[in-house]
C-alpha positions in Angstrom: -16.3 7.6 19.5 -14.5 5.9 16.6 -13.5 8.0 13.7 -14.3 6.4 10.3 -11.9 7.3 7.5 -12.6 6.4 3.9 -9.3 5.9 2.1 -7.3 3.7 -0.2 -3.7 2.4 -0.3 -3.2 3.6 -3.9 -1.5 1.9 -6.8 -4.4 2.8 -9.1 -4.9 1.6 -12.7 -3.2 3.6 -15.4 -5.9 5.2 -17.5 -6.3 3.7 -21.0 -5.4 7.0 -22.8 -2.2 7.2 -20.8 -1.2 3.6 -21.7 -1.6 4.5 -25.3 0.3 7.8 -25.0 3.2 6.3 -23.0 3.5 3.3 -25.4 3.9 5.7 -28.3 6.6 7.7 -26.7 10.2 6.9 -27.7 11.9 4.4 -25.4 8.8 3.8 -23.2 6.7 0.7 -23.4 4.5 -0.6 -20.6 6.9 -3.0 -18.8 10.1 -1.2 -19.7 12.2 0.1 -16.8 11.7 3.6 -15.6 15.0 5.3 -14.7 13.5 7.7 -12.2 14.7 10.7 -14.3 12.2 10.6 -17.2 11.9 13.8 -19.2 9.6 15.7 -21.6 6.3 14.2 -22.7 6.7 11.2 -20.3 6.8 13.5 -17.3 4.0 15.6 -18.7 1.9 12.5 -19.2 2.4 11.2 -15.7 1.7 14.7 -14.3 -1.6 14.6 -16.1 -2.4 11.2 -14.8 -1.5 12.2 -11.3 -4.0 15.1 -11.5 -6.7 12.8 -12.8 -6.2 10.2 -10.0 -6.3 12.9 -7.4 -9.5 14.4 -8.9 -11.0 10.9 -8.9 -10.4 10.6 -5.2 -11.7 14.0 -4.4 -14.8 13.4 -6.5 -15.4 10.1 -4.7 -15.3 11.9 -1.3 -12.4 10.1 0.3 -11.1 11.5 3.6 -7.4 10.8 2.6 -5.8 11.1 -0.8 -2.9 9.2 -2.2 -0.6 10.2 -5.1 -1.9 7.3 -7.1 1.4 5.6 -8.0 0.7 5.6 -11.8 4.5 5.3 -12.4 4.7 2.0 -10.5 4.8 -0.3 -13.4 6.2 -2.9 -11.1 3.6 -2.3 -8.4 5.1 -2.5 -5.0 8.5 -3.5 -6.3 8.8 -0.1 -7.8 10.9 1.8 -5.3 13.7 -0.7 -6.0 13.3 -1.1 -9.7 14.2 2.6 -10.2 17.1 2.6 -7.8 20.7 3.1 -9.1 22.0 0.1 -7.0 19.4 -2.3 -8.5 19.4 -4.3 -11.7 16.2 -5.9 -13.0 16.1 -9.6 -13.7 13.4 -11.3 -15.7 9.6 -11.0 -15.5 8.2 -12.9 -12.6 4.7 -13.6 -11.3 3.2 -11.2 -8.8 2.0 -13.3 -5.9 -0.9 -15.5 -6.9 -2.5 -13.6 -9.7 -1.8 -12.9 -13.4 0.2 -9.7 -12.9 3.9 -9.6 -13.4 6.8 -7.4 -12.4 10.5 -7.2 -12.9 12.7 -9.0 -10.4 14.8 -6.2 -8.7 18.3 -7.5 -8.0 20.1 -5.5 -5.4 23.7 -5.2 -6.5 25.0 -2.3 -4.3 24.3 -0.3 -1.2 20.7 1.0 -1.0 21.3 4.7 -0.6 18.8 7.5 -0.7 16.7 7.7 -3.9 14.0 10.4 -3.4 11.9 9.0 -6.2 8.7 8.6 -4.1 9.2 11.9 -2.3 9.2 13.6 -5.6 5.9 12.1 -6.5 4.4 13.1 -3.2 5.7 16.7 -3.6 3.9 16.8 -6.9 0.7 15.5 -5.4 0.8 18.0 -2.5 0.7 20.8 -5.0 -2.7 19.5 -6.1 -4.3 19.4 -2.7 -5.5 21.8 -0.1 -5.8 21.4 3.7 -9.2 19.8 3.4 -7.7 16.7 1.6 -4.9 15.3 3.8 -2.2 13.3 2.0 -1.6 9.6 2.5 1.8 8.3 1.6 2.1 4.8 0.3 5.1 2.5 0.3 5.7 -1.3 0.2 6.4 -2.6 3.6 10.0 -3.6 4.2 9.2 -7.3 4.6 7.3 -7.5 1.3 9.8 -5.4 -0.6 12.7 -7.6 0.6 10.6 -10.7 -0.2 10.0 -9.5 -3.8 13.7 -8.6 -4.4 16.8 -10.6 -4.9 19.9 -9.9 -2.7 23.2 -9.9 -4.7 25.1 -7.6 -2.4 24.4 -7.9 1.4 24.8 -11.7 1.5 22.6 -12.4 4.5 18.8 -12.4 4.8 18.7 -10.5 8.0 21.1 -7.9 6.9 19.2 -7.5 3.6 15.9 -7.1 5.3 17.4 -4.5 7.6 19.0 -2.7 4.7 15.6 -2.5 2.9 14.0 -1.1 6.0 16.7 1.5 6.4 16.3 2.5 2.7 12.6 2.9 3.1 13.0 4.9 6.4 15.4 7.3 4.6 12.9 7.8 1.8 10.1 8.5 4.4 12.2 11.2 6.1 12.2 13.1 2.8 8.5 13.0 2.3 6.4 16.2 2.5 3.9 16.5 5.3 1.5 13.6 5.3 -1.4 12.5 7.5 -1.0 8.8 7.1 1.6 6.4 5.9 0.4 3.1 4.5 2.9 0.2 4.3 1.7 -2.6 1.9 2.6 -6.0 3.4 0.9 -8.8 1.4 4.0 -11.1 1.8 3.2 -11.3 5.6 0.4 -13.6 4.5 1.6 -14.9 1.1 5.1 -15.8 2.3 5.2 -15.3 6.1 8.4 -15.2 8.1 9.7 -18.5 9.3 9.1 -19.5 12.8 11.5 -17.6 15.1 12.1 -14.8 12.6 8.9 -12.8 13.2 10.8 -10.3 15.4 13.1 -9.5 12.5 10.1 -8.6 10.3 8.5 -6.5 13.0 11.8 -4.7 13.7 12.0 -3.8 10.0 8.5 -2.4 10.0 9.2 -0.4 13.2 12.3 1.1 11.5 10.1 2.6 8.8 7.2 3.5 11.1 9.6 5.4 13.4 10.7 7.6 10.4 7.4 9.5 10.3 5.2 11.4 12.8 2.1 10.4 10.7 -0.3 7.6 11.6 1.1 4.4 10.2 -1.1 1.6 8.7 0.5 -1.8 8.0 -1.9 -3.2 5.4 -2.0 -7.0 5.1 -4.2 -8.7 2.6 -5.2 -11.9 0.8 -6.3 -13.7 3.9 -5.7 -14.0 7.6 -2.4 -13.7 9.4 -0.8 -16.5 11.3 -1.7 -16.2 15.0 1.8 -15.8 16.3 2.8 -13.3 13.6 -0.4 -11.3 14.2 0.5 -11.0 17.9 4.0 -9.8 17.0 2.6 -7.2 14.6 0.2 -5.8 17.1 2.8 -5.6 19.9 6.1 -4.8 18.2 5.8 -2.7 15.0 4.8 0.7 16.5 2.0 0.9 13.9 -1.1 2.8 14.7 -3.3 0.4 12.7 -3.0 -3.1 11.3 -4.8 -3.7 8.0 -7.1 -6.7 8.1 -8.6 -8.3 5.0 -12.2 -9.2 5.6 -13.0 -9.9 2.0 -10.5 -12.7 1.1 -9.8 -15.9 3.0 -11.5 -16.9 6.2 -12.8 -13.8 8.0 -13.3 -16.0 11.1 -9.6 -16.5 11.5 -9.1 -12.8 11.3 -11.7 -12.1 13.9 -10.3 -14.8 16.1 -6.9 -13.1 16.1 -8.4 -9.9 17.3 -10.4 -11.6 19.9 -7.5 -13.6 21.2 -4.6 -11.2 20.9 -6.1 -7.7 20.9 -5.5 -5.1 18.3 -3.6 -1.9 17.5 -5.2 1.4 18.7 -6.8 1.8 15.3 -7.7 -0.7 12.6 -7.8 -0.7 8.8 -10.4 -2.9 7.2 -10.2 -4.3 3.7 -13.9 -3.9 2.8 -14.2 -3.9 -1.0 -12.6 -6.4 -3.3 -9.7 -4.9 -5.2 -9.6 -7.8 -7.7 -13.2 -8.2 -8.5 -15.2 -6.0 -10.8 -18.4 -6.5 -8.8 -18.9 -3.1 -7.1 -20.1 -3.2 -3.5 -22.7 -0.6 -2.4 -22.5 1.7 0.5 -24.7 -0.5 2.7 -22.5 -3.5 2.1 -19.4 -1.5 3.2 -21.2 -0.3 6.3 -22.5 -3.8 7.0 -19.0 -5.3 6.9 -17.7 -2.7 9.3 -20.6 -3.3 11.7 -20.2 -7.1 11.4 -16.5 -6.8 12.3 -17.2 -4.5 15.3 -20.0 -6.9 16.5 -17.4 -9.7 16.6 -14.9 -7.8 18.7 -17.1 -5.8 21.1 -14.2 -5.5 23.6 -12.1 -3.5 21.2 -12.5 0.3 21.0 -10.7 1.8 18.0 -9.5 5.4 17.8 -9.9 5.2 14.0 -11.3 2.7 11.6 -9.9 3.0 8.1 -12.3 1.9 5.4 -10.1 0.5 2.6 -10.1 -1.8 -0.4 -8.6 -5.1 0.6 -5.8 -4.8 -2.0 -4.4 -2.2 -4.5 -7.0 -1.3 -7.2 -4.5 -1.6 -10.0 -6.2 -4.7 -11.3 -9.6 -3.0 -12.0 -10.9 -1.1 -15.0 -11.1 2.6 -14.5 -14.8 2.9 -14.0 -14.8 0.1 -11.4 -11.9 1.5 -9.4 -13.7 4.9 -9.2 -17.0 3.2 -8.2 -15.2 1.3 -5.4 -13.7 4.5 -4.1 -17.1 6.1 -4.1 -18.6 3.1 -2.3 -16.1 3.4 0.6 -16.8 7.1 1.0 -20.6 6.5 0.9 -20.2 3.6 3.4 -18.4 6.0 5.8 -21.4 8.4 5.5 -23.8 5.6 6.3 -21.9 4.8 9.5 -21.6 8.5 10.5 
């Protein structure tokens, strides 16, 4: 019997009170670079935000809890923008929406940072064994896509270096049940024909660095057929994330019907960029719709996720969407 797990990939909205507090603190405005070694009131504020975001997830009834990534001003570019070997360029558009981030320009070797591991250690202290931790990172393909290489000099070498960097970060993580790798660039800016294996090798490098279940979460549409087949067969991921909210759901289902699937699946079931809140029945109906279209597939675990990060939503809407996912899992139980 398939296990249904209500969860989220993190990157939650910063609470309004925290935005105001942080903007008032000396040297910190929303959009300014975090150094990774903040002190004093800034650290205390982020600690309070982390506790709030963890409580939000526990109150919603999620089966997995993420740290929340409130410090990730640059969204999934963050692990590079706080790195010593990275300089930040100008403000650039974040994919196809109205959010922006700093352009991380890699100017030296990407050695170990430990920034995300520190966040996860702090989150672990807030949890008990009944709330397993999910670690969140950008996938290596998307992170390399969002960054500018001014050091390695070769696209393949740069992508491999980003993968090695992320794998080193994962090795320092505290115990975690699941690792979610956010890979929107696989759809928004997919690998050129003939380079798919390079992307899947990068993902496998990161996936091999943990004993946790690995979810490669893609979103904003359906994957190219050939790339989908490579991702299923070559990444070592336990679950591939499929967006059944945005784009043509029929194309997504066709890929599964034609090329099979990973042992587990992660379904993007609520819209991370729309304030309309889905109810539990809608979440459950979408899972059942997907399963009815791929009756030949039996999944060990089905992860019930938002289709994107929830950063884009007001606080009350993000909480409501988490609750809808948890309630949808209960309907399916």
